[in-house]
C-alpha positions in Angstrom: -53.1 24.0 -13.2 -50.0 23.2 -15.5 -49.1 26.8 -15.2 -49.5 26.8 -11.5 -47.2 23.8 -11.0 -44.6 25.2 -13.2 -44.6 28.5 -11.2 -44.0 26.1 -8.2 -41.1 24.2 -9.9 -39.6 27.7 -10.8 -39.8 29.2 -7.4 -38.5 25.9 -5.8 -35.2 25.6 -8.1 -34.4 29.2 -7.6 -34.5 28.6 -4.0 -32.2 25.5 -4.0 -29.6 27.4 -6.6 -29.6 30.2 -4.2 -28.7 27.6 -1.2 -25.6 27.1 -2.8 -24.9 23.5 -1.9 -21.5 23.2 -3.2 -19.9 19.8 -3.1 -16.1 19.9 -3.5 -15.3 16.4 -2.6 -14.4 17.2 1.0 -16.5 15.7 3.8 -17.3 19.3 5.4 -18.5 20.6 2.0 -21.9 20.3 0.4 -23.9 21.4 3.3 -26.9 20.2 1.5 -28.9 20.6 4.9 -29.7 23.7 3.3 -31.6 22.0 0.4 -33.1 19.5 2.5 -34.5 22.2 4.7 -36.3 24.0 1.7 -37.7 20.8 0.3 -38.9 19.5 3.7 -40.5 22.9 4.2 -42.3 22.7 0.8 -43.2 18.9 1.3 -45.2 20.1 4.8 -48.6 19.9 4.8 -48.9 16.4 2.7 -49.6 14.6 5.6 -46.6 12.3 4.7 -43.7 11.3 7.2 -40.4 13.0 6.2 -37.2 11.1 7.2 -33.8 12.8 7.4 -30.4 11.1 7.1 -27.5 12.8 8.2 -24.2 10.3 8.1 -22.0 13.3 8.2 -22.6 16.6 9.7 -24.4 18.9 7.1 -24.7 16.2 4.5 -28.6 15.6 4.8 -30.8 13.3 2.7 -34.5 13.3 2.7 -37.1 10.3 2.1 -40.6 10.9 1.7 -42.9 8.2 1.0 -46.4 7.4 -0.3 -47.7 4.1 0.9 -49.3 2.0 -1.8 -52.6 0.0 -1.6 -51.2 -3.1 -3.1 -48.5 -4.9 -1.5 -47.8 -6.9 -4.8 -47.6 -3.7 -7.0 -44.4 -2.5 -8.1 -42.7 0.5 -6.2 -41.1 3.8 -7.9 -38.7 6.1 -6.6 -38.2 9.5 -7.6 -34.6 10.7 -6.9 -32.8 14.0 -7.1 -29.7 15.0 -5.7 -29.1 18.3 -3.9 -25.7 19.3 -4.2 -23.9 20.9 -7.1 -20.3 21.3 -8.5 -18.0 24.1 -7.4 -18.2 27.4 -9.9 -15.6 30.0 -10.9 -17.9 32.9 -11.0 -15.4 34.9 -13.3 -16.7 32.6 -16.3 -20.1 33.7 -15.8 -22.3 36.2 -17.5 -24.5 36.4 -14.1 -24.3 35.4 -10.4 -23.9 31.7 -10.6 -26.1 31.4 -7.4 -28.4 34.2 -8.1 -31.2 32.0 -9.6 -32.4 34.5 -11.9 -35.2 34.5 -14.2 -33.5 35.8 -17.6 -35.1 36.1 -21.1 -32.8 34.7 -23.6 -32.1 36.7 -27.0 -34.7 34.7 -28.6 -37.3 35.6 -25.7 -36.9 32.0 -24.0 -37.6 32.6 -20.1 -34.6 30.6 -18.5 -33.5 30.3 -15.0 -29.8 30.7 -14.4 -27.3 29.0 -11.8 -25.4 26.3 -10.7 -27.4 23.3 -10.8 -30.0 24.4 -13.1 -29.4 21.5 -15.3 -27.5 19.2 -12.8 -29.7 18.2 -11.3 -31.9 20.7 -9.3 -34.2 20.9 -12.2 -35.3 17.6 -11.8 -35.1 17.5 -8.2 -37.4 20.5 -8.0 -39.8 19.3 -10.6 -40.1 16.0 -8.9 -41.0 17.4 -5.6 -43.5 19.6 -7.2 -45.2 16.5 -8.8 -44.9 14.6 -5.8 -46.4 17.0 -3.8 -49.1 17.8 -6.2 -49.9 13.9 -6.2 -50.2 14.0 -2.4 -52.5 16.9 -2.0 -54.8 15.5 -4.8 -55.4 12.3 -2.4 -53.7 10.0 -5.3 -53.2 6.6 -3.9 -50.8 4.8 -5.6 -51.1 0.8 -6.3 -47.3 0.7 -5.1 -45.3 2.8 -3.0 -44.1 6.0 -4.3 -41.0 7.5 -2.8 -39.2 10.8 -3.2 -35.7 10.9 -2.5 -33.5 14.0 -2.3 -30.1 12.9 -1.8 -26.8 14.3 -1.0 -23.3 13.9 -2.2 -23.9 12.6 -5.9 -21.2 14.7 -7.2 -18.2 13.2 -5.4 -19.3 9.7 -5.6 -22.2 9.1 -3.1 -20.1 8.1 0.1 -22.5 10.8 2.3 -25.4 10.1 0.2 -26.7 7.1 -2.2 -23.9 4.7 -1.3 -24.3 5.4 2.5 -28.2 4.9 2.4 -27.7 1.6 0.4 -25.3 0.2 2.8 -26.9 1.2 6.0 -30.8 1.7 5.2 -31.3 -0.2 2.0 -34.8 -0.8 3.1 -35.8 2.7 3.1 -34.9 3.7 -0.4 -35.1 0.2 -2.3 -37.6 0.3 -5.1 -38.6 -1.7 -8.2 -38.2 1.4 -10.5 -36.2 4.5 -10.2 -36.4 7.6 -12.0 -33.4 10.0 -11.8 -31.0 12.3 -14.1 -31.0 12.5 -17.1 -32.7 12.5 -20.3 -35.4 14.0 -22.3 -33.6 15.4 -25.2 -35.0 15.3 -28.7 -33.2 14.2 -31.9 -34.2 13.6 -35.3 -36.4 16.5 -36.0 -40.2 16.5 -35.4 -41.1 14.1 -37.9 -41.9 10.4 -37.9 -38.2 9.4 -36.8 -38.4 12.1 -34.0 -36.6 10.5 -30.8 -36.6 11.8 -27.0 -33.7 10.0 -25.0 -33.8 7.9 -21.9 -30.6 7.0 -20.3 -31.0 3.4 -19.7 -27.1 2.9 -18.5 -23.9 4.8 -17.6 -20.0 4.0 -18.1 -18.1 2.9 -15.1 -16.1 5.5 -12.9 -12.5 4.3 -12.0 -10.9 7.4 -10.3 -7.2 6.7 -9.7 -4.7 8.9 -7.7 -1.2 8.8 -9.0 2.0 9.9 -6.8 4.9 10.7 -8.2 8.1 10.8 -6.2 11.4 12.9 -6.6 14.0 14.2 -4.5 13.7 17.7 -2.8 16.1 20.4 -3.0 16.6 24.2 -3.4 14.8 25.8 -6.4 18.2 27.9 -7.2 19.8 24.6 -8.1 17.6 22.7 -10.6 20.4 21.2 -12.6 20.3 17.4 -12.5 17.6 17.4 -9.7 14.9 15.0 -9.7 11.8 17.3 -9.6 8.7 15.4 -8.9 6.5 18.0 -10.7 8.7 17.8 -14.1 7.9 13.9 -14.0 4.3 14.6 -13.3 4.1 16.9 -16.4 5.5 13.9 -18.4 2.8 11.7 -16.9 0.0 13.9 -17.8 1.1 14.4 -21.3 1.2 10.8 -21.7 -2.2 10.2 -20.3 -3.9 13.2 -22.2 -2.2 11.8 -25.3 -3.4 8.2 -24.8 -6.4 7.2 -26.7 -7.5 3.6 -26.8 -9.5 2.1 -29.8 -13.4 2.7 -30.3 -15.4 0.1 -28.7 -19.0 -0.4 -30.2 -21.5 -1.3 -27.2 -25.2 -2.3 -28.0 -26.4 1.2 -27.4 -24.2 2.9 -29.8 -26.2 2.0 -32.9 -29.2 3.4 -31.3 -27.5 6.3 -30.5 -26.4 6.8 -34.4 -29.8 5.8 -35.6 -31.4 8.9 -33.5 -29.0 11.3 -34.8 -31.1 11.4 -38.3 -27.8 11.0 -40.3 -27.6 10.2 -44.1 -26.5 6.6 -44.7 -23.2 7.3 -45.8 -22.8 9.5 -42.6 -24.2 6.8 -40.4 -21.7 4.3 -42.0 -18.6 6.4 -40.9 -20.1 6.7 -37.3 -20.1 2.8 -37.4 -16.6 2.6 -38.6 -14.3 2.2 -35.7 -11.4 3.3 -38.2 -13.0 6.3 -39.4 -14.7 7.5 -36.4 -12.2 9.4 -34.5 -11.1 11.5 -37.5 -14.7 12.4 -38.0 -15.2 13.4 -34.7 -12.0 15.8 -34.6 -13.4 17.4 -37.4 -17.2 17.9 -36.2 -17.9 21.5 -36.0 -19.6 21.1 -32.7 -17.1 20.3 -30.2 -19.5 19.7 -27.5 -21.2 16.9 -29.4 -18.1 15.6 -30.6 -16.7 15.3 -27.0 -19.9 13.5 -26.0 -19.9 11.1 -28.9 -16.3 10.4 -28.4 -16.9 9.4 -24.9 -19.8 7.0 -25.5 -17.5 4.6 -27.4 -14.1 5.1 -25.6 -12.6 4.6 -22.1 -11.6 8.4 -20.9 -8.9 9.7 -18.9 -8.8 13.2 -17.5 -6.1 14.6 -15.3 -8.1 17.2 -13.2 -6.1 17.8 -9.9 -2.6 18.3 -9.2 -1.3 18.7 -5.6 2.2 19.5 -4.5 1.4 19.2 -0.9 1.2 21.7 2.0 5.0 22.3 2.1 4.7 23.5 -1.6 6.9 26.8 -2.1 8.2 28.5 -5.1 11.9 27.9 -3.9 11.6 24.2 -3.0 12.1 21.4 -5.5 9.0 19.4 -4.7 9.8 15.5 -3.9 6.0 14.3 -4.0 3.1 15.2 -6.5 -0.4 13.7 -6.3 -2.2 13.7 -9.9 -6.2 12.8 -9.6 -7.3 11.1 -12.9 -10.8 10.9 -13.6 -11.2 7.5 -15.7 -14.4 6.5 -17.4 -15.0 2.8 -18.4 -17.3 1.1 -20.9 -19.5 -1.8 -20.4 -17.7 -4.9 -19.2 -14.3 -3.0 -18.4 -12.8 -4.3 -15.2 -10.3 -2.7 -12.9 -7.7 -5.0 -14.2 -8.3 -3.3 -17.8 -8.0 0.0 -16.2 -4.6 -0.8 -15.0 -3.5 -2.4 -18.1 -4.8 1.0 -19.9 -2.5 3.2 -17.3 0.3 0.9 -18.0 0.1 1.3 -21.8 -0.5 5.0 -21.5 2.6 5.4 -19.3 4.9 3.0 -20.9 8.4 3.3 -19.5 7.1 5.8 -16.8 4.6 3.2 -15.5 7.0 1.8 -13.0 7.8 5.2 -11.4 4.3 5.8 -10.5 2.2 4.6 -7.6 -1.4 4.2 -8.3 -4.3 4.5 -5.6 -7.8 3.2 -6.3 -10.3 6.1 -5.3 -13.3 4.6 -6.8 -14.0 1.6 -8.5 -17.6 1.3 -9.8 -18.3 -0.7 -13.2 -20.6 0.4 -15.7 -24.5 -0.3 -15.3 -27.2 -0.9 -17.6 -31.3 -1.6 -16.9 -33.3 -3.4 -19.3 -35.9 -1.9 -21.5 -38.7 -4.4 -21.3 -40.6 -2.9 -18.4 -44.0 -1.2 -17.2 -42.0 1.7 -16.4 -40.5 2.2 -19.8 -43.9 1.9 -21.5 -45.5 4.5 -18.8 -42.7 6.7 -20.0 -43.5 6.3 -23.7 -47.0 7.0 -23.0 -46.0 10.1 -21.1 -43.9 11.6 -23.8 -46.3 10.9 -26.4 -49.0 13.2 -24.4 -47.3 16.2 -25.7 -45.4 14.7 -28.6 -47.4 12.1 -30.4 -45.0 10.8 -32.8 -41.7 10.6 -30.6 -40.2 7.4 -29.6 -38.2 6.9 -26.6 -34.3 6.3 -27.5 -32.2 4.4 -24.8 -28.9 6.1 -24.5 -25.7 5.4 -22.4 -24.5 8.5 -19.9 -20.8 8.9 -20.2 -20.9 10.3 -16.5 -21.9 8.6 -13.2 -25.2 9.1 -11.3 -26.8 7.6 -8.2 -28.6 5.2 -10.5 -25.8 2.7 -10.3 -26.3 2.4 -6.6 -29.9 1.5 -7.4 -29.2 -0.9 -9.9 -26.7 -2.6 -7.4 -29.9 -3.1 -5.3 -31.8 -4.7 -7.9 -33.9 -1.7 -9.3 -34.4 -0.8 -12.8 -33.2 2.9 -13.1 -33.6 5.3 -16.1 -32.3 8.9 -16.1 -35.2 10.7 -17.7 -36.9 14.2 -18.0 -38.5 16.0 -20.8 -37.0 19.1 -22.4 -37.9 21.6 -25.0 -37.6 20.5 -28.5 -36.2 23.7 -29.4 -33.2 23.0 -26.8 -30.2 22.3 -28.8 -28.7 19.2 -27.4 -24.8 20.3 -28.0 -25.3 23.4 -26.0 -27.3 21.9 -23.2 -24.4 19.4 -22.6 -22.0 22.1 -22.6 -23.8 23.6 -19.5 -23.1 20.5 -17.3 -20.4 22.0 -15.0 -19.7 24.8 -17.2 -20.2 28.2 -17.3 -23.7 30.3 -17.6 -25.8 27.2 -16.5 -29.1 27.7 -17.2 -32.6 26.1 -18.0 -35.8 27.1 -19.9 -39.3 27.2 -18.2 -40.7 25.2 -20.9 -38.6 22.2 -20.1 -39.5 22.5 -16.3 -43.1 22.7 -17.4 -42.7 19.5 -19.7 -40.5 17.7 -17.0 -43.2 18.3 -14.2 -46.1 16.9 -16.2 -43.7 13.9 -17.3 -43.6 12.7 -13.6 -47.1 13.3 -13.1 -48.1 11.3 -16.3 -45.8 8.6 -15.6 -46.6 7.8 -12.0 -50.2 7.9 -12.7 -50.0 5.4 -15.4 -47.6 3.0 -13.5 -48.9 3.2 -10.3 -52.6 4.7 -10.9 
């Protein structure tokens, strides 16, 4: 049965990748109806009603509910998003939307394609587990909900956030499982840990507007070129590095790394940490660890407007900055960070708030945590769960705002290198191994039956 379910997960994942539901941030992108249609067809025959929600044309989310037998029992939502980020095919070794099964040089079967790890692997494995439970006449004590949601990659306005604002009763649950966790640390001995994301940094996207004076490109001398000013703004933001701040999950993160005592001491020293990370050979791991304890700023989009032309000095430039905040940081602190970074340029820049979601976190003393621990111990008897902080945002934050306990879970192969895995998120040659798909599918089955059985 395990091989059969794994095959279903692989096939569904390949189909979702090939649907190419690319969300570039515009309301008319995403086209998640394609993945919604695929998943709805997959879930047909379960005898369960499937609800479709389309707040914006093409931006479809699905909800399927298995009614519980006990109104007092806790409810659980399995949530996966169906959109993926854009891709530059020139950086890929294979078709990013081919969904190919490829054997690695080490003989490991992997499914390639945009969304393979973010997060169509989880979305597909959850659908397989949900359908299997429904077809097996599983009767949960509390409601079990499968939620395939649009628009996670650009802030949830056409997906989870819209659902929470307009139909909270449809998706509200005591417990939520979503992306992303399941990475192994510390080898395979008694200190072996498996990550579960229990919180995430806040997101404070800002649009910076820099003004200048238009003119002819043939006469740049003493002209107020907004693009040149924007270059100075970008340089200052890129060089800005606020001090490290250690939150409650940082020591847990360091403990899970299995370091020697003197190495661990450096990782817990805010004075020495940054220099240590700069010299770390694995740039992917260093970048993740830096983001765990710093407010970060990334200048990612520059727009000079539709009237931009090679021979016209621009008078208006917009710069989109991706800011991720630490637990407890407020919008006022984000504003202070930007002023500190820009210095004397601060008064020359207009700042627009695009998104302002603070960091969220869920408690650990729950039956869901205990069920996850048991489920992980089925294949990995000595492993213990390690709570981690996600440096990106997920739709879990929306559910935490509704009062849910939400964890990012999954179960990856212990042979999967965590640094390599993290580089695949929004990166080139994104792919996931079949063993991780098998382990994750079984994790959902074991967790659900223990919690709700």
